[in-house]
C-alpha positions as CSV (number, residue, x, y, z in Angstrom):
1,X,-35.0,47.1,6.1
2,X,-31.5,46.2,5.6
3,X,-30.1,47.9,8.6
4,X,-32.6,46.3,10.8
5,X,-31.2,42.9,9.7
6,X,-27.4,43.9,10.4
7,X,-28.1,45.1,13.9
8,X,-29.7,42.0,14.8
9,X,-26.9,40.1,13.7
10,X,-24.3,42.8,15.5
11,X,-26.5,42.2,18.6
12,X,-26.5,38.2,18.6
13,X,-22.7,38.3,18.2
14,X,-20.6,36.8,21.1
15,X,-17.6,39.3,20.4
16,X,-18.8,42.7,22.0
17,X,-15.9,44.5,20.2
18,X,-16.3,43.1,16.9
19,X,-16.5,46.3,15.4
20,X,-13.9,48.1,17.4
21,X,-11.0,45.8,17.0
22,X,-12.1,44.9,12.7
23,X,-9.6,47.8,11.7
24,X,-8.2,46.0,8.8
25,X,-9.7,43.3,6.5
26,X,-7.5,40.5,7.9
27,X,-8.6,41.1,11.4
28,X,-11.9,41.4,10.3
29,X,-11.7,37.9,8.6
30,X,-10.0,36.6,11.3
31,X,-13.1,37.5,13.8
32,X,-15.5,36.5,11.8
33,X,-13.8,32.9,11.7
34,X,-13.5,33.3,15.7
35,X,-17.2,34.1,16.3
36,X,-18.3,31.4,13.9
37,X,-16.2,28.8,16.5
38,X,-17.4,30.7,19.6
39,X,-21.6,29.8,18.2
40,X,-20.7,26.3,17.8
41,X,-20.2,26.0,21.6
42,X,-23.7,27.4,22.4
43,X,-25.6,24.7,24.0
44,X,-28.7,26.0,22.0
45,X,-27.0,24.7,18.9
46,X,-25.8,21.3,20.5
47,X,-28.6,19.9,22.6
48,X,-31.2,19.8,19.7
49,X,-29.0,17.4,18.2
50,X,-29.2,14.7,20.6
51,X,-33.1,15.5,22.3
52,X,-36.5,15.1,21.1
53,X,-39.8,15.8,22.8
54,X,-39.9,11.9,23.3
55,X,-36.2,10.5,22.7
56,X,-32.6,11.2,23.6
57,X,-30.6,9.4,20.7
58,X,-26.7,9.6,20.8
59,X,-24.1,7.3,19.8
60,X,-26.7,4.8,18.1
61,X,-28.6,4.3,21.9
62,X,-32.1,5.6,22.0
63,X,-33.5,6.8,26.0
64,X,-37.4,6.4,25.5
65,X,-38.4,9.4,27.9
66,X,-42.1,8.7,27.7
67,X,-41.5,5.6,30.2
68,X,-40.5,7.6,33.2
69,X,-42.8,9.1,35.5
70,X,-40.8,12.3,35.9
71,X,-38.2,13.8,34.1
72,X,-35.9,16.3,36.1
73,X,-32.6,18.0,35.3
74,X,-29.1,18.6,37.7
75,X,-27.1,21.1,35.5
76,X,-23.1,22.1,36.8
77,X,-20.4,23.7,34.9
78,X,-20.0,27.2,33.0
79,X,-23.0,26.1,30.6
80,X,-25.4,25.3,33.5
81,X,-27.9,27.8,32.8
82,X,-27.8,27.5,28.8
83,X,-27.6,23.4,28.6
84,X,-30.9,23.5,30.7
85,X,-33.0,26.4,28.6
86,X,-31.9,24.0,25.7
87,X,-33.1,20.8,27.3
88,X,-36.3,22.3,29.2
89,X,-37.4,24.1,25.4
90,X,-37.8,20.5,24.3
91,X,-38.9,18.8,27.1
92,X,-41.0,20.0,29.9
93,X,-38.7,19.0,32.9
94,X,-40.3,19.2,36.4
95,X,-37.8,20.7,38.3
96,X,-34.2,21.1,38.4
97,X,-30.9,22.3,40.0
98,X,-28.0,24.8,38.1
99,X,-25.1,25.9,39.3
100,X,-23.1,28.0,37.6
101,X,-20.3,30.6,38.0
102,X,-20.3,33.7,40.3
103,X,-20.5,36.9,38.2
104,X,-22.2,34.7,35.1
105,X,-26.3,35.8,35.5
106,X,-28.5,33.0,34.9
107,X,-30.3,32.7,31.7
108,X,-32.9,30.5,33.1
109,X,-35.5,32.5,34.8
110,X,-38.0,29.8,35.5
111,X,-39.0,29.0,39.1
112,X,-39.2,25.3,38.7
113,X,-35.1,25.5,38.8
114,X,-32.9,26.4,42.2
115,X,-29.7,28.4,40.9
116,X,-26.5,28.7,42.9
117,X,-23.8,30.8,41.6
118,X,-20.3,29.2,43.0
119,X,-17.1,30.5,42.8
120,X,-14.4,29.3,39.7
121,X,-11.7,28.6,39.8
122,X,-11.6,27.7,43.5
123,X,-14.6,27.2,45.6
124,X,-16.3,28.5,48.2
125,X,-19.3,27.9,50.6
126,X,-22.0,28.0,47.9
127,X,-19.9,25.5,46.0
128,X,-20.7,23.4,49.5
129,X,-24.2,24.5,49.6
130,X,-24.6,23.6,45.9
131,X,-23.2,20.3,46.5
132,X,-25.3,19.2,49.9
133,X,-28.6,20.3,47.7
134,X,-27.9,18.2,44.6
135,X,-26.9,15.5,46.8
136,X,-30.2,15.5,48.8
137,X,-32.1,16.3,45.2
138,X,-30.6,12.8,43.5
139,X,-31.5,10.7,46.7
140,X,-34.8,11.5,47.0
141,X,-35.7,10.5,42.9
142,X,-38.1,7.2,42.6
143,X,-36.7,4.1,40.5
144,X,-39.2,5.1,37.7
145,X,-38.2,8.9,37.7
146,X,-34.9,9.9,35.1
147,X,-32.4,12.8,36.1
148,X,-30.7,14.0,33.0
149,X,-27.5,15.8,34.3
150,X,-26.1,18.2,32.1
151,X,-22.4,18.2,32.6
152,X,-19.7,21.4,31.4
153,X,-16.4,22.3,32.3
154,X,-15.7,24.2,35.7
155,X,-18.2,22.1,37.5
156,X,-15.2,20.6,39.4
157,X,-14.9,24.3,41.6
158,X,-18.8,25.0,41.4
159,X,-19.6,21.6,43.5
160,X,-17.3,20.8,46.4
161,X,-18.0,18.7,49.1
162,X,-14.3,18.2,51.2
163,X,-14.1,14.8,52.6
164,X,-12.7,15.0,56.2
165,X,-10.8,18.2,55.0
166,X,-11.8,21.9,55.6
167,X,-13.1,24.0,52.5
168,X,-10.1,26.4,53.5
169,X,-7.7,23.4,52.6
170,X,-9.8,22.9,49.7
171,X,-9.1,26.1,48.7
172,X,-5.6,26.3,49.2
173,X,-4.9,23.2,47.7
174,X,-6.6,24.4,44.3
175,X,-4.6,27.8,44.6
176,X,-1.6,25.6,44.6
177,X,-2.1,23.3,41.7
178,X,-3.5,26.4,39.7
179,X,0.1,27.8,40.1
180,X,2.2,24.6,39.9
181,X,1.6,23.9,35.9
182,X,-0.3,20.7,36.5
183,X,-2.7,19.4,33.7
184,X,-6.2,19.3,34.2
185,X,-6.3,15.6,34.5
186,X,-3.7,15.6,37.2
187,X,-5.2,18.5,38.7
188,X,-9.0,16.7,38.9
189,X,-7.3,13.3,40.0
190,X,-6.4,15.3,43.5
191,X,-10.0,16.9,43.6
192,X,-11.3,13.6,43.4
193,X,-9.8,12.5,46.1
194,X,-10.3,15.2,48.8
195,X,-14.3,14.9,48.0
196,X,-17.5,13.2,48.8
197,X,-19.1,14.0,45.3
198,X,-16.7,13.6,42.9
199,X,-15.4,10.4,40.7
200,X,-18.8,9.2,40.4
201,X,-19.2,9.5,44.2
202,X,-22.7,11.7,43.7
203,X,-24.8,9.0,41.4
204,X,-23.1,5.9,43.1
205,X,-26.3,5.0,45.5
206,X,-28.9,6.9,43.6
207,X,-32.1,4.9,43.4
208,X,-33.7,6.8,39.9
209,X,-32.5,6.6,36.4
210,X,-30.0,8.9,35.1
211,X,-28.4,10.0,32.0
212,X,-25.0,12.1,31.8
213,X,-24.9,14.9,28.4
214,X,-21.4,16.0,28.7
215,X,-19.9,18.9,27.1
216,X,-16.0,18.4,27.2
217,X,-13.6,21.0,28.2
218,X,-10.7,18.3,28.4
219,X,-8.2,16.7,26.1
220,X,-9.4,13.1,24.4
221,X,-13.1,13.8,25.9
222,X,-12.1,12.2,29.1
223,X,-15.0,11.8,30.8
224,X,-13.5,11.0,34.1
225,X,-11.7,14.4,34.3
226,X,-14.4,16.8,33.0
227,X,-16.2,18.3,36.2
228,X,-13.9,15.6,38.1
229,X,-15.9,12.7,36.8
230,X,-18.8,13.9,39.2
231,X,-21.4,11.5,37.7
232,X,-19.1,9.1,36.2
233,X,-16.4,7.3,37.9
234,X,-12.9,7.5,38.5
235,X,-9.6,5.3,37.2
236,X,-7.3,7.2,39.2
237,X,-6.4,6.3,42.8
238,X,-4.8,7.6,46.1
239,X,-1.7,6.8,45.0
240,X,-2.0,8.6,42.1
241,X,-2.8,11.5,43.7
242,X,0.2,11.6,46.1
243,X,2.4,10.7,43.1
244,X,1.0,14.0,41.3
245,X,2.0,15.9,44.8
246,X,5.6,14.8,44.1
247,X,5.9,15.4,40.6
248,X,5.3,19.1,40.9
249,X,7.5,19.5,44.2
250,X,4.6,20.7,45.8
251,X,4.4,18.3,49.0
252,X,5.9,21.5,51.3
253,X,2.8,23.7,50.1
254,X,-0.1,21.3,51.2
255,X,-2.0,21.3,54.4
256,X,-0.9,18.5,56.9
257,X,-4.8,17.2,56.9
258,X,-4.6,16.4,53.3
259,X,-1.3,14.9,53.2
260,X,-2.5,12.8,56.1
261,X,-5.9,12.3,54.5
262,X,-4.3,10.9,51.0
263,X,-1.8,8.4,52.9
264,X,-4.4,7.0,55.2
265,X,-6.7,6.2,52.4
266,X,-4.0,4.7,50.1
267,X,-2.8,2.5,53.2
268,X,-6.8,1.3,53.9
269,X,-7.0,0.1,50.3
270,X,-10.3,2.4,49.8
271,X,-11.0,4.2,46.6
272,X,-13.4,6.0,44.3
273,X,-16.0,4.2,42.3
274,X,-14.1,2.2,39.3
275,X,-17.6,1.7,37.8
276,X,-20.3,4.2,36.3
277,X,-23.5,3.7,37.2
278,X,-25.1,5.7,34.7
279,X,-24.4,6.2,30.8
280,X,-22.4,9.6,30.1
281,X,-22.2,10.7,26.8
282,X,-19.9,14.0,25.0
283,X,-22.3,15.3,23.3
284,X,-19.9,18.5,22.2
285,X,-16.3,19.0,22.4
286,X,-13.4,21.6,20.9
287,X,-13.3,20.0,17.3
288,X,-17.1,21.2,16.9
289,X,-15.8,24.9,17.4
290,X,-12.5,24.0,15.0
291,X,-14.7,22.4,12.1
292,X,-17.1,25.1,11.8
293,X,-14.3,27.6,11.8
294,X,-12.4,25.6,9.1
295,X,-15.3,25.7,6.9
296,X,-16.1,29.5,7.2
297,X,-12.2,30.2,6.6
298,X,-12.5,27.9,3.5
299,X,-15.3,29.8,2.2
300,X,-13.6,32.6,2.5
301,X,-10.7,31.2,0.3
302,X,-8.3,30.2,2.8
303,X,-6.1,27.2,2.5
304,X,-6.5,25.7,5.8
305,X,-4.7,23.7,8.5
306,X,-6.2,22.7,11.8
307,X,-4.0,21.9,14.6
308,X,-4.6,21.4,18.4
309,X,-2.7,22.6,21.2
310,X,-2.0,21.3,24.9
311,X,0.4,20.7,27.4
312,X,3.4,23.7,28.0
313,X,2.2,26.9,26.6
314,X,6.1,27.5,25.4
315,X,5.8,24.3,23.4
316,X,2.4,25.2,21.8
317,X,3.9,28.4,20.7
318,X,6.8,26.0,18.9
319,X,4.3,24.0,17.0
320,X,2.2,26.7,15.7
321,X,5.4,28.7,14.7
322,X,6.3,25.4,12.8
323,X,2.9,25.5,10.6
324,X,3.2,29.4,9.5
325,X,3.2,28.7,6.0
326,X,5.2,30.8,3.4
327,X,2.3,30.7,1.3
328,X,-0.1,33.6,0.8
329,X,-4.1,33.4,2.1
330,X,-3.4,30.6,4.7
331,X,-5.5,30.0,7.8
332,X,-4.3,28.1,10.6
333,X,-6.9,27.0,13.3
334,X,-5.8,25.6,16.7
335,X,-7.6,24.6,19.7
336,X,-7.0,22.7,23.0
337,X,-5.9,24.5,26.1
338,X,-2.2,24.8,27.2
339,X,-0.6,25.3,31.0
340,X,0.7,28.7,31.9
341,X,2.8,28.4,34.9
342,X,1.7,31.8,36.7
343,X,5.0,34.2,37.3
344,X,4.1,37.6,38.1
345,X,0.9,39.3,39.8
346,X,-0.3,40.9,36.3
347,X,-3.5,40.3,34.8
348,X,-4.1,38.0,32.0
349,X,-4.6,34.4,30.9
350,X,-3.6,31.7,28.6
351,X,-5.0,32.9,25.4
352,X,-3.4,36.6,26.1
353,X,-0.4,35.1,26.8
354,X,-0.2,32.7,23.9
355,X,-1.0,35.6,21.4
356,X,2.1,37.6,23.3
357,X,4.2,34.8,23.0
358,X,3.4,34.3,18.8
359,X,3.8,38.6,18.7
360,X,7.2,38.0,20.2
361,X,8.4,35.3,18.1
362,X,7.0,36.5,14.6
363,X,8.7,39.8,14.9
364,X,10.8,39.1,11.3
365,X,7.8,37.7,9.6
366,X,5.8,39.2,6.7
367,X,2.6,40.3,8.0
368,X,0.3,37.8,9.8
369,X,-2.8,38.4,12.2
370,X,-2.8,36.2,15.7
371,X,-5.7,35.9,18.2
372,X,-6.8,33.4,20.7
373,X,-9.6,33.2,23.1
374,X,-11.6,31.1,25.4
375,X,-15.0,29.7,24.6
376,X,-16.1,30.7,28.0
377,X,-15.2,34.3,27.6
378,X,-12.8,34.3,30.6
379,X,-9.5,34.3,30.3
380,X,-7.7,33.6,33.4
381,X,-8.0,36.7,35.7
382,X,-8.9,38.9,33.3
383,X,-12.3,40.1,32.2
384,X,-11.5,39.3,28.4
385,X,-11.8,36.5,26.5
386,X,-8.8,36.4,24.7
387,X,-6.7,38.6,21.9
388,X,-6.1,39.8,18.7
389,X,-3.1,41.5,17.2
390,X,-1.1,42.1,13.7
391,X,2.7,41.1,14.2
392,X,3.7,44.8,14.2
393,X,6.8,45.8,15.7
394,X,7.3,45.8,19.3
395,X,10.3,46.2,21.8
396,X,11.6,42.8,22.4
397,X,12.4,44.0,26.0
398,X,9.1,45.5,26.4
399,X,7.4,42.2,25.8
400,X,9.8,40.3,27.9
401,X,8.7,42.2,30.8
402,X,5.0,41.8,30.2
403,X,5.1,37.9,30.1
404,X,8.0,38.1,32.9
405,X,5.1,39.6,35.3
406,X,2.6,37.1,33.6
407,X,0.9,40.5,32.5
408,X,-0.6,39.9,29.1
409,X,-4.0,41.1,29.4
410,X,-2.5,44.9,30.2
411,X,-0.1,44.6,27.7
412,X,-2.7,44.3,25.0
413,X,-5.0,47.0,26.8
414,X,-2.2,49.0,25.4
415,X,-2.4,47.9,22.2
416,X,-6.1,48.0,22.0
417,X,-6.3,43.9,20.9
418,X,-8.3,42.5,24.1
419,X,-11.8,40.4,22.7
420,X,-14.3,41.1,24.9
421,X,-17.2,38.5,25.0
422,X,-18.4,38.6,29.0
423,X,-19.0,35.0,30.4
424,X,-20.7,33.3,27.2
425,X,-22.3,30.2,29.8
426,X,-20.5,27.6,27.6
427,X,-16.8,26.1,27.6
428,X,-15.5,24.2,25.0
429,X,-11.8,25.3,25.3
430,X,-9.7,27.8,23.5
431,X,-9.9,28.7,20.0
432,X,-7.5,30.4,18.1
433,X,-6.9,31.8,14.3
434,X,-3.5,33.0,12.7
435,X,-3.8,34.4,9.2
436,X,-1.8,35.3,6.3
C-alpha cells in the first residue's frame, strides 16, 4: 500500500527528473522547496479560493453569478486551459475560447471550448486567427450575459491583431525587443500601440458584462502590462513607445511602417483606452509561490530570507550574493524575472543563466546549492525549466565562454543539472532557492 502512495505522489510531481537530480540530501531539500512553489502556481489550487457555484468573491467584492442568463469564458495565456478547467469544474460555463502556446497540449477536452495553439514569444497566423475569433465572440454576447476572462502571462503574443502593419512587421519588432534588454512593461507598451486588441481594446465596445481574473507575471502586478492589458486599459502613450525605441537605440532596426504609425498616431493625439470597461482582479502572483516555499523551508528547519529579483541579471546576481549568509542551515528564496541581453546563439534562458552566474561567483565559498526555475516550465529557448547545482569547482574560463554565447542550457546539460518539467500550463514568473 505504501508503495502505491509513494508512486502516486511522484506521478503528480511537476519536476519530472526529481529523482535524477536529488543526488545529495541538500539538493533533495532544494528541489522539494521548488516543487512546492511550482504547485502553488497551479490554477487548480487558485481559482477555488475565489469562485463558488453562485458567486465570484474577491477583494471584498461579490459577483452574483445567478443573475446572468449565460456564463461564458475567454482564456488566453500560458495558464489558459488549466484556468478554464478549474473554473468549469465549479460553474457550468456555456461555451468559450482557450488560447495557449504551441507545443502545450490542452488539458481541456470539452467540445464546449474552441482551442487555439499559437506561437510564443513571437506571434503567428494562429495568434491573429484567435484574436479575430475572440473579438467576434465578445461582440456577439447580450447585455444579460457574462464573460469571465481568464488572463495569464504569455497572452501578448498568443493574441495578435496588428493595427495597420503586417504580422511580419509585428514579429520583427517582437524579435528586436526580445534581444534588447527592455523590461516587460516597456515591451508591452510598444505592443499595445501596434495592436487593435491590446490595452483594453478587446472589451471597449462589448455589450455584455465581464470580469477579468488575472494571474500576474509582471512586477507590481501591473494590470496594464499583464498580457498587454487586453481586458484592462492602458496608461502609456504613442510618445512613450517612441521613447522606449530611442532609449534602447533600436530605431534603425524598426520597420519604417512601424515608426510611421507611431509618429502619426502621436501627432493625431489619439490613444489607447484610459479607463477600464470591466473589473479586473489579480488572483495570484509570484508571492503565492514564495510564501509556500518559505513555509516548507522553515518546516525543514532552515532560517529563511525571501527576496524579489527584477531587472538586469548581473545586478540580480550581485543582490543575491549579498544575501548569502555565513550561518549554517540558511535558505534564500527568491522570485521575479530578470532581463538578459542575448549575446550568442546558444541554448538556455534567464534561470539557467542566473544559476551559472551564481556558480561562477561562489567558487570560493563553502558548499551551497543553487537553483532557479520558470513556473511556466520553459526557460528561454531551451526545453528545460531551469537548473540546479552545487558550487563545485569549475574552470572559470569555461563558464565565461558559455555565458559569452548565452549557452547556459548546454553548460548544465554537461553538468546534468537541468530541471525538466515540460510546459506547466501556468505562469507566475520565476522562483529560486539557495541552501547552505
